[in-house]
N, C-alpha and C positions, 0 to 999 in steps of 0.2 A: 495524461497520461505518454504524451511521447516524448518530453523534455522526462522523463522519468529514466525513460528505455534506451535514450542516447546516454543518458549519466550511467547506465548499468551498461552499456557495450564500452563506451569510453572509459572507466575505471577497472573494468577487465579484459582491456586486450591484451597487457601483455603480462608475464608475468613480475614485473620492475612496480609493477603499478599496482596487480593486486598485496604486496605483501607493503605500503604504506596505511598506518591511519589510519588516516583522512580517508580515503579510498574504500576502504573496507567497512566505514560507515557508510559511507558515500553510498555505495554496493548494496545497504542492507536496509538503510532508507528507502532506498530506487524500487525496491521490491517490495517491502511493504506499503508502501506508498500506491504502488502497482494491482496489491491485490484490495487497495482499501478504497481504491477508483473503479473498478474494477466491479465492484459490489453494493456502490453507489450506483454507477451505471446502468443497473438491472430495476430502477427506481421500486415499481409499486408490481413485476412481474412476478415476484419470487413470492409476493403475498398471495394469501389461504384468499379464494373466489369465497370465502362465508362472507369475508368483509366488506364488500360491495365497491370495492374501489376500481377506480380505472385503471386497467388493463391486467389488473389480478389473474396470476393464470395458475398460482402457485398451490401447498399445503403448508402445513405449519415446520414439515421438516426443511423444503429449501425457503419457508422465511427463519426459521431459526438457523440455518449453512449466511444466508445474506449477514443476518444481525451478528454472526462471528466474523467475518472476514470484514467487515465496518470494524469493530474493535479491532479486528487486528491489524487493521492500517492505523488508528490509531497512537499505534507504537512507532509509526515513522514524524510526531509530536515530540513524542520521548529519545528521538535520536537524534532529533534536530536544535534540541538546546545541548546534548552531548558532543555535537560539531560547536554550536554557539561558543561551550567551554575550553574548549580543545584552541579554538581559534583563539578566546580570550588569555589562556594560562600560556600560549607557547606563541 
C-alpha cells in the first residue's frame, strides 16, 4: 500500500505530470489498489459474529461493504492490462 501511495503522490505532483495518460492510469490504478488493500487488511473483522470466525466483530452491512471494496480493488487488474497495452502500442 505504501508503494501505491508513493505512486499516487509522484504522479500527481505537478500539472504537467497530471496531464499525461500514463500518469493518469497509474494514479487511478493506485487509488483502486489502496481501496482493495484496505478492504483486505480488515480480514475477518467486518464478518458477522454469527459466522463464528476468529476476530469477527461486524454485521451483514460491514461484510457487504468489505466485499464491495474488495471487488472495487479488482479494477486495478484491468488498469494493469490497460497499462500493458499502452506500453505495447507506444
